[in-house]
C-alpha positions as CSV (number, residue, x, y, z in Angstrom):
1,M,148.2,87.5,124.4
2,A,146.7,85.2,121.7
3,G,145.8,82.8,124.5
4,I,143.5,85.3,126.2
5,F,141.4,85.8,123.0
6,G,141.3,82.0,122.4
7,V,139.9,81.4,125.9
8,A,137.4,84.2,125.5
9,L,136.1,82.7,122.2
10,R,136.2,79.0,123.2
11,G,135.7,79.0,127.0
12,L,133.2,81.7,127.8
13,G,131.2,81.5,124.6
14,M,129.9,85.0,125.0
15,L,131.6,86.6,121.9
16,G,129.8,86.4,118.6
17,K,126.8,84.4,119.9
18,K,123.2,85.7,120.1
19,K,120.3,83.9,121.7
20,V,117.5,83.6,119.2
21,S,114.1,82.2,120.3
22,K,112.6,79.5,118.1
23,T,109.5,80.3,116.0
24,I,106.2,78.8,117.4
25,K,104.7,76.7,114.7
26,S,102.1,74.8,116.7
27,V,99.6,77.6,117.2
28,P,97.1,78.0,114.4
29,P,96.1,81.5,113.3
30,S,93.0,83.0,114.9
31,T,89.8,82.6,113.0
32,K,88.1,85.3,115.1
33,N,90.4,88.0,113.6
34,K,89.4,86.9,110.1
35,K,85.7,87.0,111.0
36,F,86.1,90.5,112.5
37,G,87.9,91.7,109.4
38,E,85.2,90.4,107.1
39,L,82.5,92.1,109.3
40,K,84.4,95.3,109.3
41,N,84.8,95.4,105.6
42,Q,81.1,94.6,105.2
43,S,80.1,97.5,107.5
44,E,82.4,99.9,105.7
45,K,80.8,99.1,102.4
46,M,77.3,99.6,103.9
47,T,78.3,102.9,105.5
48,Q,79.7,104.1,102.2
49,K,76.6,103.1,100.4
50,Y,74.2,104.9,102.7
51,T,76.2,108.0,103.4
52,K,76.5,109.2,99.8
53,N,73.5,111.6,100.0
54,L,73.8,112.6,103.7
55,T,75.1,115.8,105.2
56,E,78.3,115.9,107.3
57,E,76.2,115.7,110.5
58,G,74.4,112.6,109.2
59,K,77.7,111.0,108.2
60,I,79.2,111.6,111.6
61,G,76.1,110.0,113.2
62,V,76.4,106.9,111.0
63,R,80.1,106.6,111.8
64,K,79.4,106.7,115.5
65,S,76.8,104.0,115.3
66,T,79.3,101.9,113.2
67,S,81.9,102.3,115.8
68,K,79.5,101.0,118.5
69,Y,78.6,98.1,116.2
70,L,82.2,97.1,115.7
71,S,83.0,97.3,119.4
72,N,80.1,95.1,120.2
73,V,81.1,92.6,117.5
74,S,84.7,92.6,118.9
75,K,83.4,91.9,122.4
76,I,81.2,89.0,121.2
77,L,84.0,87.4,119.2
78,K,86.5,87.7,122.0
79,G,84.0,86.4,124.5
80,R,84.0,89.4,126.8
81,K,80.9,90.9,128.4
């Protein structure tokens, strides 16, 4: 019986081994994501600054226009039309 387990461990190689993919190190991080994050933070600061004295309806309108602005910026940075 000991021979069967030895064959399973040595010969088949399926017990106790997991396939792990290697980490990709050659691809640099995206600069477009960093740019988008900076523009998003800038727009958040501007909306907070200008919505202090607005009513709820006005705040909703500003947030909608900010959403359109961010989607357009995203399209430009990703190169989509």
